[in-house]
C-alpha positions in Angstrom: 76.6 -18.2 107.7 81.1 -18.3 107.1 82.9 -16.0 105.1 83.4 -18.7 102.4 79.5 -19.5 102.4 78.6 -16.4 102.0 78.4 -14.4 98.0 79.1 -11.2 98.1 76.8 -8.3 96.2 77.2 -8.6 92.9 77.5 -12.9 92.7 74.1 -12.0 94.4 72.4 -10.9 91.6 74.0 -12.3 89.2 73.1 -15.4 90.2 69.7 -14.1 91.4 69.2 -12.2 87.6 70.5 -15.9 85.5 67.5 -17.5 87.8 65.0 -15.3 86.7 65.8 -15.5 83.2 65.9 -19.4 83.7 62.5 -19.1 84.1 61.3 -16.8 82.2 62.8 -18.3 78.8 60.9 -20.9 77.8 57.7 -18.9 77.9 59.5 -15.9 75.6 60.9 -18.8 73.7 57.4 -20.6 73.0 56.2 -16.6 72.4 58.8 -16.5 69.1 57.8 -19.6 67.7 53.5 -18.5 68.3 54.3 -15.6 66.7 56.4 -16.9 63.1 53.4 -19.5 63.2 51.2 -16.7 63.2 52.6 -16.3 59.7 51.1 -19.7 58.0 47.9 -19.3 56.1 46.8 -22.8 57.9 43.8 -21.6 59.8 44.6 -24.5 62.3 47.7 -23.8 62.9 47.5 -20.4 63.0 44.9 -21.2 66.1 47.5 -23.3 67.5 49.6 -20.5 67.3 47.2 -18.2 69.4 46.8 -20.1 72.3 50.6 -20.9 72.5 50.8 -17.0 73.1 47.6 -16.8 75.1 48.9 -19.1 77.5 52.6 -18.2 77.4 51.7 -14.9 77.5 50.3 -15.5 80.7 52.6 -17.9 82.1 55.6 -15.6 81.6 53.4 -12.5 83.2 52.4 -14.7 86.4 56.1 -15.4 86.8 57.3 -12.1 86.4 54.4 -10.6 88.9 55.6 -13.5 91.3 59.4 -12.5 90.8 58.9 -8.7 91.3 57.4 -9.7 94.5 59.4 -12.6 95.9 62.8 -11.2 94.8 62.3 -7.0 94.3 61.1 -4.1 95.3 57.4 -4.8 94.8 55.3 -2.5 97.3 58.2 -0.5 98.4 56.1 2.2 98.8 54.4 0.5 102.4 56.2 -1.9 104.9 52.7 -3.8 104.3 51.5 -6.2 101.7 48.4 -7.8 101.8 48.5 -11.7 102.2 45.7 -12.1 99.5 47.7 -11.0 96.8 50.4 -13.1 98.0 47.8 -15.9 97.7 46.9 -14.9 94.1 50.9 -14.4 92.7 51.1 -17.9 94.1 48.3 -19.5 93.0 48.6 -18.1 89.2 52.1 -19.4 89.5 51.1 -22.9 90.0 48.4 -22.6 87.7 50.2 -24.5 84.7 51.6 -27.3 87.3 50.1 -30.2 86.6 51.6 -32.0 89.2 51.0 -29.7 92.4 48.5 -28.3 94.0 47.8 -25.2 96.2 46.1 -24.6 98.8 46.2 -20.7 100.4 45.3 -20.8 104.0 46.5 -18.1 105.1 44.1 -15.3 106.6 43.2 -11.8 104.8 45.6 -9.5 106.7 48.2 -7.9 105.6 52.4 -8.8 106.7 55.2 -7.1 106.3 56.9 -7.0 103.6 60.0 -8.7 104.2 57.2 -12.0 106.0 55.4 -12.1 102.7 58.5 -12.3 100.9 59.5 -15.3 103.3 56.6 -16.9 102.4 57.0 -17.2 99.2 60.3 -17.9 99.0 59.6 -20.9 101.2 56.5 -22.2 98.5 59.2 -22.3 96.3 61.4 -24.2 98.8 57.9 -26.5 99.6 57.4 -27.1 95.6 60.8 -28.5 95.5 60.1 -31.4 98.1 57.8 -33.1 95.9 59.0 -33.8 92.8 57.1 -36.3 92.2 53.9 -34.0 93.0 51.7 -33.6 95.3 50.0 -31.0 97.5 51.1 -27.6 99.1 49.4 -25.8 101.7 50.0 -22.6 103.2 48.5 -21.1 106.3 49.7 -18.9 109.2 48.9 -18.0 112.7 49.8 -14.9 113.3 53.6 -14.4 112.6 54.1 -18.1 112.0 54.4 -19.3 108.2 53.4 -22.8 108.2 54.0 -24.6 104.5 53.1 -28.1 104.0 54.0 -30.2 100.9 52.9 -33.9 100.7 53.6 -36.2 97.9 55.0 -39.7 97.0 59.0 -39.8 98.8 58.6 -36.1 100.0 61.3 -34.9 101.2 63.9 -31.3 101.4 66.9 -31.8 99.2 70.0 -32.2 99.9 71.7 -29.4 98.8 68.6 -26.9 99.8 69.3 -28.2 103.2 73.4 -27.4 103.6 72.4 -24.2 101.6 69.8 -23.1 104.6 72.4 -24.7 107.5 75.0 -22.2 106.0 77.1 -25.0 105.2 77.1 -24.9 101.2 80.5 -23.3 100.1 79.5 -19.7 98.3 81.3 -21.2 95.0 78.8 -23.9 94.7 75.4 -22.1 94.7 74.5 -21.9 91.7 71.6 -20.1 89.4 69.4 -22.8 91.1 70.5 -22.6 94.1 70.7 -18.6 94.5 66.7 -18.9 95.4 67.3 -20.8 98.3 70.7 -18.9 99.3 67.9 -15.4 99.5 65.5 -17.5 101.4 68.3 -18.1 104.0 68.8 -14.0 103.7 65.2 -13.5 104.0 65.4 -15.7 107.5 68.0 -13.7 108.9 66.8 -10.3 107.5 63.1 -11.0 109.2 64.8 -13.0 112.7 63.0 -16.1 111.9 63.8 -19.2 112.7 63.1 -22.1 110.7 62.5 -25.7 111.1 62.0 -29.1 109.0 59.9 -31.7 110.2 60.4 -34.9 107.7 56.7 -37.3 108.3 55.7 -40.1 105.9 55.6 -38.9 102.6 55.1 -35.2 104.2 57.8 -31.9 104.9 55.9 -29.1 107.3 58.4 -26.1 107.2 58.3 -23.9 110.2 59.1 -20.6 110.2 58.8 -18.5 113.3 60.0 -15.4 115.1 
Protein backbone atom coordinates (compact mmCIF):
# COMPACT_ATOMS: atom_id res chain seq x y z
CA UNK A 1 0.00 0.00 0.00
CA UNK A 2 1.52 3.32 -1.08
CA UNK A 3 1.16 6.60 0.82
CA UNK A 4 -1.16 7.82 -1.95
CA UNK A 5 -3.58 4.94 -1.26
CA UNK A 6 -3.49 5.16 2.56
CA UNK A 7 -6.19 6.91 4.57
CA UNK A 8 -5.19 8.72 7.75
CA UNK A 9 -6.88 7.80 11.03
CA UNK A 10 -9.36 10.68 10.89
CA UNK A 11 -10.40 9.87 7.32
CA UNK A 12 -10.87 6.19 8.17
CA UNK A 13 -12.96 6.93 11.26
CA UNK A 14 -15.11 9.46 9.40
CA UNK A 15 -15.79 7.18 6.44
CA UNK A 16 -16.56 4.16 8.63
CA UNK A 17 -19.04 6.24 10.63
CA UNK A 18 -20.65 7.38 7.37
CA UNK A 19 -20.88 3.79 6.17
CA UNK A 20 -22.57 2.59 9.37
CA UNK A 21 -24.98 5.54 9.40
CA UNK A 22 -25.86 4.87 5.75
CA UNK A 23 -26.70 1.25 6.59
CA UNK A 24 -28.83 2.15 9.62
CA UNK A 25 -30.66 5.29 8.44
CA UNK A 26 -33.29 3.54 6.26
CA UNK A 27 -34.48 1.46 9.21
CA UNK A 28 -34.48 4.48 11.52
CA UNK A 29 -36.49 6.41 8.94
CA UNK A 30 -39.04 3.60 8.78
CA UNK A 31 -39.32 3.61 12.57
CA UNK A 32 -40.01 7.35 12.49
CA UNK A 33 -42.68 6.85 9.82
CA UNK A 34 -44.21 3.99 11.80
CA UNK A 35 -44.48 6.11 14.92
CA UNK A 36 -46.30 8.80 12.94
CA UNK A 37 -48.66 6.20 11.48
CA UNK A 38 -49.44 4.90 14.99
CA UNK A 39 -51.18 8.20 15.72
CA UNK A 40 -53.88 7.32 13.18
CA UNK A 41 -57.36 6.22 14.27
CA UNK A 42 -57.46 3.69 11.44
CA UNK A 43 -56.96 0.17 12.93
CA UNK A 44 -55.51 -1.21 9.69
CA UNK A 45 -53.04 1.64 9.42
CA UNK A 46 -52.01 1.17 13.04
CA UNK A 47 -51.47 -2.54 12.46
CA UNK A 48 -49.33 -1.79 9.40
CA UNK A 49 -47.41 0.73 11.47
CA UNK A 50 -46.76 -1.82 14.20
CA UNK A 51 -45.46 -4.34 11.67
CA UNK A 52 -43.20 -1.65 10.22
CA UNK A 53 -41.87 -0.79 13.66
CA UNK A 54 -41.16 -4.42 14.51
CA UNK A 55 -39.42 -5.26 11.23
CA UNK A 56 -37.45 -2.01 11.08
CA UNK A 57 -36.39 -2.26 14.71
CA UNK A 58 -35.18 -5.81 14.18
CA UNK A 59 -33.32 -4.83 11.01
CA UNK A 60 -31.62 -1.89 12.70
CA UNK A 61 -30.61 -4.03 15.68
CA UNK A 62 -29.14 -6.76 13.46
CA UNK A 63 -27.13 -4.25 11.43
CA UNK A 64 -25.81 -2.54 14.53
CA UNK A 65 -24.84 -5.85 16.16
CA UNK A 66 -23.05 -6.94 12.99
CA UNK A 67 -21.24 -3.59 12.67
CA UNK A 68 -20.22 -3.70 16.32
CA UNK A 69 -18.27 -6.88 15.72
CA UNK A 70 -17.19 -6.38 12.09
CA UNK A 71 -15.96 -2.79 12.57
CA UNK A 72 -15.86 -2.13 16.32
CA UNK A 73 -14.39 -3.45 19.52
CA UNK A 74 -17.07 -6.02 20.37
CA UNK A 75 -15.67 -8.75 22.60
CA UNK A 76 -12.66 -6.59 23.42
CA UNK A 77 -12.31 -8.28 26.83
CA UNK A 78 -11.11 -11.45 25.14
CA UNK A 79 -8.95 -12.39 22.18
CA UNK A 80 -11.17 -15.24 20.93
CA UNK A 81 -14.69 -14.98 19.50
CA UNK A 82 -17.15 -17.77 18.79
CA UNK A 83 -17.66 -18.50 15.10
CA UNK A 84 -21.16 -19.67 16.02
CA UNK A 85 -21.92 -16.19 17.36
CA UNK A 86 -20.48 -14.62 14.22
CA UNK A 87 -22.66 -16.91 12.12
CA UNK A 88 -25.77 -15.81 13.97
CA UNK A 89 -24.92 -12.16 13.34
CA UNK A 90 -24.36 -12.90 9.65
CA UNK A 91 -27.65 -14.79 9.31
CA UNK A 92 -29.54 -12.00 11.08
CA UNK A 93 -27.95 -9.41 8.80
CA UNK A 94 -28.97 -11.25 5.64
CA UNK A 95 -32.36 -12.42 6.92
CA UNK A 96 -34.21 -9.72 4.97
CA UNK A 97 -32.12 -10.06 1.82
CA UNK A 98 -34.52 -11.64 -0.65
CA UNK A 99 -31.86 -12.06 -3.32
CA UNK A 100 -29.13 -13.84 -1.36
CA UNK A 101 -29.11 -16.90 0.87
CA UNK A 102 -26.41 -17.78 3.37
CA UNK A 103 -24.94 -21.20 4.13
CA UNK A 104 -22.75 -20.86 7.22
CA UNK A 105 -20.55 -23.96 7.42
CA UNK A 106 -17.81 -22.67 9.71
CA UNK A 107 -17.07 -25.07 12.60
CA UNK A 108 -18.31 -24.47 16.13
CA UNK A 109 -15.11 -23.14 17.60
CA UNK A 110 -13.50 -19.87 18.56
CA UNK A 111 -11.05 -17.86 16.51
CA UNK A 112 -8.93 -14.74 17.13
CA UNK A 113 -11.07 -11.60 17.12
CA UNK A 114 -9.17 -10.06 14.21
CA UNK A 115 -9.73 -13.21 12.12
CA UNK A 116 -13.48 -13.19 12.86
CA UNK A 117 -13.63 -9.51 11.90
CA UNK A 118 -11.84 -10.37 8.66
CA UNK A 119 -14.30 -13.19 7.98
CA UNK A 120 -17.33 -10.92 8.42
CA UNK A 121 -15.86 -8.20 6.24
CA UNK A 122 -15.03 -10.70 3.51
CA UNK A 123 -18.66 -11.82 3.70
CA UNK A 124 -19.76 -8.26 2.89
CA UNK A 125 -17.43 -8.23 -0.10
CA UNK A 126 -18.72 -11.62 -1.25
CA UNK A 127 -22.26 -10.23 -1.14
CA UNK A 128 -21.19 -7.47 -3.51
CA UNK A 129 -20.02 -10.11 -5.99
CA UNK A 130 -23.60 -11.28 -6.63
CA UNK A 131 -25.64 -8.10 -7.29
CA UNK A 132 -28.27 -10.22 -9.09
CA UNK A 133 -28.62 -12.51 -6.08
CA UNK A 134 -27.49 -16.04 -5.36
CA UNK A 135 -25.95 -18.07 -2.57
CA UNK A 136 -23.16 -17.26 -0.15
CA UNK A 137 -21.22 -20.07 1.53
CA UNK A 138 -18.87 -19.52 4.46
CA UNK A 139 -16.42 -22.18 5.59
CA UNK A 140 -13.20 -22.44 7.56
CA UNK A 141 -10.55 -25.12 7.45
CA UNK A 142 -8.25 -24.54 10.38
CA UNK A 143 -7.09 -20.95 10.01
CA UNK A 144 -8.13 -20.75 6.35
CA UNK A 145 -11.24 -18.78 5.38
CA UNK A 146 -13.22 -19.72 2.28
CA UNK A 147 -16.18 -17.72 1.02
CA UNK A 148 -18.02 -18.69 -2.13
CA UNK A 149 -20.48 -16.43 -3.92
CA UNK A 150 -22.61 -18.13 -6.57
CA UNK A 151 -25.05 -16.26 -8.76
CA UNK A 152 -25.69 -14.94 -12.26
CA UNK A 153 -22.63 -13.05 -13.53
CA UNK A 154 -20.85 -13.29 -10.20
CA UNK A 155 -17.82 -11.00 -10.29
CA UNK A 156 -15.59 -9.02 -7.95
CA UNK A 157 -16.35 -5.34 -8.65
CA UNK A 158 -13.45 -3.56 -10.33
CA UNK A 159 -13.23 -0.81 -7.72
CA UNK A 160 -13.30 -3.35 -4.88
CA UNK A 161 -10.43 -5.24 -6.52
CA UNK A 162 -8.45 -2.00 -6.85
CA UNK A 163 -8.85 -1.27 -3.13
CA UNK A 164 -7.86 -4.80 -2.12
CA UNK A 165 -4.64 -4.56 -4.15
CA UNK A 166 -3.81 -1.15 -2.66
CA UNK A 167 -4.02 0.54 -6.07
CA UNK A 168 -7.00 2.81 -5.32
CA UNK A 169 -5.94 6.41 -4.52
CA UNK A 170 -7.04 7.50 -1.06
CA UNK A 171 -9.05 10.44 -2.40
CA UNK A 172 -11.27 8.03 -4.35
CA UNK A 173 -12.16 5.87 -1.34
CA UNK A 174 -15.66 6.84 -0.25
CA UNK A 175 -18.10 5.61 2.41
CA UNK A 176 -18.97 2.61 0.26
CA UNK A 177 -15.40 1.54 -0.52
CA UNK A 178 -14.12 2.17 3.01
CA UNK A 179 -15.41 -1.25 4.11
CA UNK A 180 -13.17 -2.88 1.50
CA UNK A 181 -10.28 -0.69 2.60
CA UNK A 182 -10.90 -1.78 6.19
CA UNK A 183 -10.78 -5.39 5.00
CA UNK A 184 -7.37 -4.69 3.45
CA UNK A 185 -6.18 -3.37 6.83
CA UNK A 186 -7.47 -6.52 8.53
CA UNK A 187 -5.63 -8.69 6.00
CA UNK A 188 -2.43 -6.87 6.88
CA UNK A 189 -3.07 -7.02 10.63
CA UNK A 190 -3.72 -10.76 10.60
CA UNK A 191 -0.94 -11.54 8.15
CA UNK A 192 -3.44 -13.16 5.81
CA UNK A 193 -3.18 -13.26 2.04
CA UNK A 194 -6.23 -13.19 -0.21
CA UNK A 195 -6.73 -15.15 -3.41
CA UNK A 196 -9.75 -14.49 -5.64
CA UNK A 197 -10.83 -17.26 -7.99
CA UNK A 198 -13.23 -16.41 -10.80
CA UNK A 199 -15.40 -19.25 -12.07
CA UNK A 200 -18.54 -19.44 -14.15
CA UNK A 201 -21.16 -17.57 -12.12
CA UNK A 202 -18.94 -18.09 -9.08
CA UNK A 203 -16.37 -16.18 -7.05
CA UNK A 204 -14.26 -17.82 -4.34
CA UNK A 205 -12.47 -15.67 -1.78
CA UNK A 206 -9.72 -17.68 -0.09
CA UNK A 207 -7.87 -16.04 2.81
CA UNK A 208 -5.07 -17.81 4.66
CA UNK A 209 -2.01 -16.91 6.78
